[in-house]
VOMIRO-170332 format. One record per residue (C-alpha): x, y, z; residue number from 1. Coordinates in pm, 1 decimal. Layout:
N
<r east="X" north="Y" up="Z" nr="NUM"/>
...
//
This chain:
257
<r east="10666.2" north="7478.7" up="10568.9" nr="1"/>
<r east="10287.6" north="7586.3" up="10520.2" nr="2"/>
<r east="10111.7" north="7587.7" up="10173.3" nr="3"/>
<r east="10095.4" north="8005.7" up="10188.9" nr="4"/>
<r east="10510.0" north="8023.5" up="10271.7" nr="5"/>
<r east="10575.5" north="7779.5" up="10004.3" nr="6"/>
<r east="10349.1" north="7939.4" up="9722.7" nr="7"/>
<r east="10504.3" north="8308.4" up="9834.1" nr="8"/>
<r east="10843.7" north="8169.4" up="9842.4" nr="9"/>
<r east="10756.9" north="7961.7" up="9481.3" nr="10"/>
<r east="10653.3" north="8284.6" up="9319.4" nr="11"/>
<r east="10924.9" north="8521.0" up="9418.2" nr="12"/>
<r east="11168.4" north="8222.8" up="9295.1" nr="13"/>
<r east="10963.3" north="8252.5" up="8937.6" nr="14"/>
<r east="10976.0" north="8602.9" up="8941.0" nr="15"/>
<r east="11378.8" north="8635.2" up="9018.6" nr="16"/>
<r east="11446.9" north="8451.0" up="8727.8" nr="17"/>
<r east="11345.5" north="8806.5" up="8530.1" nr="18"/>
<r east="11649.1" north="8927.9" up="8690.9" nr="19"/>
<r east="11854.9" north="8614.9" up="8543.1" nr="20"/>
<r east="11712.0" north="8667.6" up="8236.9" nr="21"/>
<r east="11826.7" north="9013.5" up="8180.8" nr="22"/>
<r east="12218.3" north="8962.4" up="8319.6" nr="23"/>
<r east="12359.3" north="8949.8" up="7982.7" nr="24"/>
<r east="12283.1" north="9331.7" up="7979.0" nr="25"/>
<r east="12520.3" north="9376.1" up="8244.2" nr="26"/>
<r east="12815.5" north="9250.3" up="8010.5" nr="27"/>
<r east="12730.2" north="9422.8" up="7689.4" nr="28"/>
<r east="12554.8" north="9159.1" up="7534.3" nr="29"/>
<r east="12292.7" north="9209.7" up="7254.3" nr="30"/>
<r east="12016.2" north="8954.2" up="7130.5" nr="31"/>
<r east="11918.9" north="9031.2" up="6778.1" nr="32"/>
<r east="11535.0" north="9084.8" up="6693.7" nr="33"/>
<r east="11516.1" north="8735.1" up="6531.1" nr="34"/>
<r east="11601.3" north="8575.4" up="6892.1" nr="35"/>
<r east="11434.0" north="8757.2" up="7089.1" nr="36"/>
<r east="11109.2" north="8696.4" up="6896.7" nr="37"/>
<r east="11206.5" north="8352.9" up="6915.0" nr="38"/>
<r east="11233.0" north="8333.6" up="7310.4" nr="39"/>
<r east="10893.4" north="8515.4" up="7376.9" nr="40"/>
<r east="10745.7" north="8267.4" up="7125.2" nr="41"/>
<r east="10922.7" north="7985.5" up="7367.4" nr="42"/>
<r east="10707.7" north="8201.4" up="7696.5" nr="43"/>
<r east="10402.7" north="8151.1" up="7507.3" nr="44"/>
<r east="10411.0" north="7820.2" up="7424.8" nr="45"/>
<r east="10510.4" north="7735.0" up="7816.4" nr="46"/>
<r east="10245.6" north="7963.4" up="7930.9" nr="47"/>
<r east="9968.7" north="7809.6" up="7708.0" nr="48"/>
<r east="10056.8" north="7459.3" up="7828.4" nr="49"/>
<r east="10099.6" north="7557.7" up="8166.8" nr="50"/>
<r east="9750.3" north="7730.3" up="8140.3" nr="51"/>
<r east="9592.3" north="7416.8" up="8005.7" nr="52"/>
<r east="9800.2" north="7149.9" up="8219.4" nr="53"/>
<r east="9877.6" north="7301.3" up="8542.7" nr="54"/>
<r east="9552.2" north="7500.2" up="8540.4" nr="55"/>
<r east="9234.3" north="7472.6" up="8351.3" nr="56"/>
<r east="9242.8" north="7087.5" up="8386.5" nr="57"/>
<r east="9320.6" north="7027.5" up="8747.4" nr="58"/>
<r east="9046.9" north="7349.4" up="8804.2" nr="59"/>
<r east="8800.8" north="7067.5" up="8670.4" nr="60"/>
<r east="8927.9" north="6762.5" up="8816.4" nr="61"/>
<r east="8897.4" north="6991.4" up="9133.3" nr="62"/>
<r east="8486.2" north="7126.8" up="9018.8" nr="63"/>
<r east="8427.0" north="6731.9" up="9001.0" nr="64"/>
<r east="8505.0" north="6652.5" up="9343.6" nr="65"/>
<r east="8359.9" north="7023.5" up="9490.6" nr="66"/>
<r east="8070.8" north="7054.4" up="9313.3" nr="67"/>
<r east="7987.5" north="6671.1" up="9253.2" nr="68"/>
<r east="7916.2" north="6754.8" up="8874.2" nr="69"/>
<r east="8108.7" north="6718.1" up="8532.2" nr="70"/>
<r east="7907.7" north="7008.6" up="8405.3" nr="71"/>
<r east="7888.9" north="7226.2" up="8697.2" nr="72"/>
<r east="8288.8" north="7149.6" up="8719.7" nr="73"/>
<r east="8308.6" north="7283.5" up="8350.0" nr="74"/>
<r east="8074.2" north="7530.2" up="8363.2" nr="75"/>
<r east="8302.7" north="7697.8" up="8655.7" nr="76"/>
<r east="8605.0" north="7616.9" up="8429.1" nr="77"/>
<r east="8447.2" north="7808.4" up="8163.3" nr="78"/>
<r east="8309.5" north="8112.8" up="8388.2" nr="79"/>
<r east="8703.4" north="8155.5" up="8606.2" nr="80"/>
<r east="8858.0" north="8195.8" up="8216.4" nr="81"/>
<r east="8665.1" north="8457.2" up="8145.1" nr="82"/>
<r east="8629.6" north="8629.3" up="8477.7" nr="83"/>
<r east="9050.4" north="8599.3" up="8447.0" nr="84"/>
<r east="9064.9" north="8735.1" up="8077.4" nr="85"/>
<r east="8824.2" north="8980.0" up="8178.7" nr="86"/>
<r east="9040.8" north="9118.9" up="8458.0" nr="87"/>
<r east="9321.4" north="9159.6" up="8251.1" nr="88"/>
<r east="9169.2" north="9307.7" up="7943.8" nr="89"/>
<r east="8973.7" north="9573.8" up="8239.2" nr="90"/>
<r east="9331.7" north="9679.4" up="8379.6" nr="91"/>
<r east="9458.9" north="9671.9" up="8004.9" nr="92"/>
<r east="9170.0" north="9944.3" up="7917.5" nr="93"/>
<r east="9176.4" north="10120.2" up="8289.9" nr="94"/>
<r east="9538.9" north="10136.5" up="8371.2" nr="95"/>
<r east="9803.3" north="10424.3" up="8192.3" nr="96"/>
<r east="10036.1" north="10228.0" up="8032.5" nr="97"/>
<r east="10267.9" north="10227.9" up="7734.0" nr="98"/>
<r east="10458.8" north="9927.9" up="7520.9" nr="99"/>
<r east="10769.0" north="9938.8" up="7325.5" nr="100"/>
<r east="10624.7" north="9878.5" up="7064.3" nr="101"/>
<r east="10234.2" north="9942.7" up="7005.0" nr="102"/>
<r east="10304.1" north="10250.0" up="7208.9" nr="103"/>
<r east="10057.7" north="10389.3" up="7522.1" nr="104"/>
<r east="9757.8" north="10243.4" up="7585.8" nr="105"/>
<r east="9460.1" north="10239.8" up="7878.3" nr="106"/>
<r east="9380.0" north="10574.0" up="8058.0" nr="107"/>
<r east="9530.8" north="10910.9" up="8010.3" nr="108"/>
<r east="9845.5" north="10930.9" up="8225.8" nr="109"/>
<r east="9919.6" north="11273.4" up="8274.7" nr="110"/>
<r east="10274.0" north="11391.9" up="8326.3" nr="111"/>
<r east="10359.7" north="10985.4" up="8458.2" nr="112"/>
<r east="10703.8" north="10924.0" up="8341.6" nr="113"/>
<r east="10722.4" north="10745.7" up="8010.9" nr="114"/>
<r east="10951.0" north="10455.7" up="8188.3" nr="115"/>
<r east="10682.7" north="10368.4" up="8511.5" nr="116"/>
<r east="10405.1" north="10369.4" up="8208.3" nr="117"/>
<r east="10639.4" north="10074.4" up="8106.3" nr="118"/>
<r east="10676.6" north="9922.1" up="8415.8" nr="119"/>
<r east="10276.6" north="9933.9" up="8478.6" nr="120"/>
<r east="10262.4" north="9771.8" up="8140.2" nr="121"/>
<r east="10517.0" north="9472.7" up="8310.6" nr="122"/>
<r east="10276.6" north="9437.1" up="8596.0" nr="123"/>
<r east="10015.4" north="9387.6" up="8386.3" nr="124"/>
<r east="10150.8" north="9124.9" up="8250.0" nr="125"/>
<r east="10334.4" north="8969.8" up="8572.0" nr="126"/>
<r east="10077.6" north="8978.1" up="8861.6" nr="127"/>
<r east="9824.2" north="8665.5" up="8648.7" nr="128"/>
<r east="10158.0" north="8466.4" up="8684.1" nr="129"/>
<r east="10253.0" north="8474.0" up="8968.4" nr="130"/>
<r east="9884.2" north="8413.3" up="9050.4" nr="131"/>
<r east="9894.4" north="8141.8" up="8870.6" nr="132"/>
<r east="10178.4" north="8024.8" up="9100.2" nr="133"/>
<r east="10039.9" north="8043.2" up="9445.2" nr="134"/>
<r east="9676.5" north="7896.9" up="9337.5" nr="135"/>
<r east="9891.5" north="7613.9" up="9167.9" nr="136"/>
<r east="10036.3" north="7552.9" up="9572.8" nr="137"/>
<r east="9678.6" north="7691.2" up="9760.0" nr="138"/>
<r east="9494.0" north="7371.5" up="9645.3" nr="139"/>
<r east="9736.8" north="7195.3" up="9827.9" nr="140"/>
<r east="9908.0" north="7000.1" up="9504.3" nr="141"/>
<r east="10294.6" north="7069.5" up="9573.0" nr="142"/>
<r east="10376.4" north="6889.0" up="9233.3" nr="143"/>
<r east="10131.5" north="7089.5" up="9070.7" nr="144"/>
<r east="10284.1" north="7449.8" up="9243.7" nr="145"/>
<r east="10644.9" north="7337.9" up="9176.7" nr="146"/>
<r east="10532.8" north="7243.2" up="8757.3" nr="147"/>
<r east="10400.6" north="7589.3" up="8777.0" nr="148"/>
<r east="10648.3" north="7834.7" up="8923.1" nr="149"/>
<r east="10942.6" north="7570.4" up="8694.7" nr="150"/>
<r east="10724.2" north="7646.3" up="8356.8" nr="151"/>
<r east="10632.0" north="8014.5" up="8466.1" nr="152"/>
<r east="11028.3" north="8072.8" up="8595.0" nr="153"/>
<r east="11172.6" north="7910.2" up="8277.9" nr="154"/>
<r east="10948.4" north="8187.4" up="8043.1" nr="155"/>
<r east="11044.0" north="8464.8" up="8269.7" nr="156"/>
<r east="11404.4" north="8418.0" up="8169.5" nr="157"/>
<r east="11351.0" north="8548.0" up="7834.4" nr="158"/>
<r east="11095.8" north="8843.3" up="7907.3" nr="159"/>
<r east="11322.5" north="8980.3" up="8131.3" nr="160"/>
<r east="11634.5" north="8954.8" up="7903.5" nr="161"/>
<r east="11365.4" north="9147.6" up="7626.4" nr="162"/>
<r east="11276.4" north="9417.5" up="7886.6" nr="163"/>
<r east="11619.1" north="9504.3" up="7953.6" nr="164"/>
<r east="11724.5" north="9507.2" up="7600.5" nr="165"/>
<r east="11439.4" north="9718.4" up="7538.6" nr="166"/>
<r east="11544.3" north="9951.3" up="7779.7" nr="167"/>
<r east="11896.9" north="9964.8" up="7672.0" nr="168"/>
<r east="11764.5" north="10070.3" up="7336.4" nr="169"/>
<r east="11614.3" north="10372.1" up="7534.8" nr="170"/>
<r east="11906.9" north="10499.9" up="7596.4" nr="171"/>
<r east="11890.7" north="10369.8" up="7971.5" nr="172"/>
<r east="12220.2" north="10246.4" up="8140.9" nr="173"/>
<r east="12328.7" north="9871.6" up="8166.5" nr="174"/>
<r east="12297.6" north="9885.0" up="8582.4" nr="175"/>
<r east="11941.3" north="10051.6" up="8540.3" nr="176"/>
<r east="11793.7" north="9846.8" up="8265.9" nr="177"/>
<r east="11894.0" north="9537.8" up="8492.2" nr="178"/>
<r east="11743.0" north="9658.6" up="8782.7" nr="179"/>
<r east="11412.3" north="9772.8" up="8600.7" nr="180"/>
<r east="11345.9" north="9453.9" up="8446.9" nr="181"/>
<r east="11457.9" north="9246.3" up="8808.9" nr="182"/>
<r east="11158.8" north="9496.1" up="8937.3" nr="183"/>
<r east="10914.4" north="9354.6" up="8683.7" nr="184"/>
<r east="10958.0" north="9027.7" up="8829.4" nr="185"/>
<r east="10929.0" north="9138.2" up="9171.6" nr="186"/>
<r east="10545.1" north="9152.8" up="9146.4" nr="187"/>
<r east="10494.1" north="8767.5" up="9109.6" nr="188"/>
<r east="10552.5" north="8702.1" up="9480.8" nr="189"/>
<r east="10285.4" north="8968.3" up="9574.2" nr="190"/>
<r east="10021.8" north="8795.3" up="9307.9" nr="191"/>
<r east="10138.6" north="8433.3" up="9447.4" nr="192"/>
<r east="10088.8" north="8540.6" up="9789.9" nr="193"/>
<r east="9733.8" north="8670.1" up="9720.4" nr="194"/>
<r east="9633.9" north="8370.5" up="9541.4" nr="195"/>
<r east="9759.4" north="8088.4" up="9769.8" nr="196"/>
<r east="9566.8" north="8266.2" up="10002.5" nr="197"/>
<r east="9252.1" north="8314.9" up="9843.5" nr="198"/>
<r east="9242.0" north="7927.8" up="9782.2" nr="199"/>
<r east="9416.6" north="7827.9" up="10097.7" nr="200"/>
<r east="9037.1" north="7985.1" up="10242.2" nr="201"/>
<r east="8830.3" north="7740.2" up="10088.7" nr="202"/>
<r east="8819.1" north="7490.8" up="9852.0" nr="203"/>
<r east="8515.3" north="7603.3" up="9671.9" nr="204"/>
<r east="8749.8" north="7883.3" up="9550.9" nr="205"/>
<r east="8982.7" north="7657.0" up="9399.6" nr="206"/>
<r east="8811.6" north="7491.9" up="9078.6" nr="207"/>
<r east="8721.9" north="7915.5" up="8966.0" nr="208"/>
<r east="9061.8" north="8056.4" up="9093.8" nr="209"/>
<r east="9285.3" north="7796.1" up="8886.8" nr="210"/>
<r east="9088.9" north="7879.4" up="8584.5" nr="211"/>
<r east="9048.8" north="8215.7" up="8656.6" nr="212"/>
<r east="9469.3" north="8229.5" up="8688.1" nr="213"/>
<r east="9465.1" north="8035.5" up="8316.4" nr="214"/>
<r east="9242.3" north="8266.8" up="8179.2" nr="215"/>
<r east="9433.8" north="8576.0" up="8211.8" nr="216"/>
<r east="9745.2" north="8433.3" up="8130.0" nr="217"/>
<r east="9561.8" north="8318.4" up="7789.3" nr="218"/>
<r east="9455.5" north="8656.7" up="7754.0" nr="219"/>
<r east="9842.6" north="8807.0" up="7807.5" nr="220"/>
<r east="9890.9" north="8543.8" up="7549.5" nr="221"/>
<r east="9667.2" north="8675.8" up="7249.2" nr="222"/>
<r east="9677.1" north="9036.0" up="7367.7" nr="223"/>
<r east="10033.5" north="9066.8" up="7352.0" nr="224"/>
<r east="10338.4" north="8842.2" up="7346.7" nr="225"/>
<r east="10183.6" north="8644.2" up="7008.4" nr="226"/>
<r east="10098.9" north="8952.2" up="6788.0" nr="227"/>
<r east="10460.5" north="9118.4" up="6938.8" nr="228"/>
<r east="10640.7" north="8777.1" up="6800.1" nr="229"/>
<r east="10518.8" north="8823.1" up="6479.7" nr="230"/>
<r east="10542.5" north="9177.8" up="6421.2" nr="231"/>
<r east="10829.8" north="9180.6" up="6219.2" nr="232"/>
<r east="10829.9" north="8935.6" up="5967.5" nr="233"/>
<r east="10979.3" north="8634.6" up="6232.9" nr="234"/>
<r east="10669.0" north="8407.6" up="6266.5" nr="235"/>
<r east="10820.1" north="8067.7" up="6176.0" nr="236"/>
<r east="11050.0" north="8147.6" up="6450.5" nr="237"/>
<r east="10838.0" north="8273.3" up="6689.0" nr="238"/>
<r east="10594.8" north="7952.9" up="6599.9" nr="239"/>
<r east="10893.6" north="7730.7" up="6677.4" nr="240"/>
<r east="10986.5" north="7838.5" up="7018.8" nr="241"/>
<r east="10619.7" north="7840.8" up="7091.1" nr="242"/>
<r east="10672.4" north="7488.1" up="7007.9" nr="243"/>
<r east="10941.6" north="7371.5" up="7234.5" nr="244"/>
<r east="10765.1" north="7610.5" up="7477.9" nr="245"/>
<r east="10458.3" north="7386.5" up="7489.8" nr="246"/>
<r east="10632.8" north="7092.5" up="7555.8" nr="247"/>
<r east="10913.8" north="7145.3" up="7764.2" nr="248"/>
<r east="10634.0" north="7244.8" up="8015.4" nr="249"/>
<r east="10383.9" north="6957.3" up="7910.1" nr="250"/>
<r east="10693.7" north="6716.6" up="8014.1" nr="251"/>
<r east="10742.6" north="6922.0" up="8287.1" nr="252"/>
<r east="10383.5" north="6860.0" up="8401.5" nr="253"/>
<r east="10424.0" north="6490.3" up="8330.5" nr="254"/>
<r east="10715.7" north="6408.5" up="8495.5" nr="255"/>
<r east="10684.3" north="6604.7" up="8784.3" nr="256"/>
<r east="10352.7" north="6473.3" up="8872.3" nr="257"/>
//
């Protein structure tokens, strides 16, 4: 199987974990705010660990091989991180979207239905994750790609549950909440295909591509996930979840290497 096909399928599998996480709403299950914040903290920990151990460090190593200089590799990594964060910040400021807690952000949505504003918000979040998985495979390191896909998939499950529960709280039926949560995860294979295709074209794109994906995820962690988990006074549980997620992803990256 080609690297591009592997990257696409792996990012699809990671995205479908959103649906797996949302399954409990079909059976009338609910989750406490404390539990939700702890699971989202876990997701943040996985993303932080994946950003450094599966994207930034391999990006610097790839930069050394491509550019022949540690200094050039470090500057390229820094550039990629800033570029990724800046792109997500721009999307966040430009596209009309809405979070359940902090409310509307971005441009004036006009007559766009509220549910689509929420879907756009989740899309801004999930697209860089799919890119990260695709880029992980695009460099030719299948092991690194598998570790990334596994980690991103693990953190997608609690996110899927959180999305579905939030939709139920807004009055949506269990079935509709489940399908909307599922659809928000299906943007990941789109990002995965783009990511694996870009870095597969040229080795010179790989170092910046890896760190670009890391920067995009780090922006989301700092701007959205961690503030959300601390908003209701459950920061201790959220931090515990973050540490467990970080360590689990670290172990996956080391064991699968």
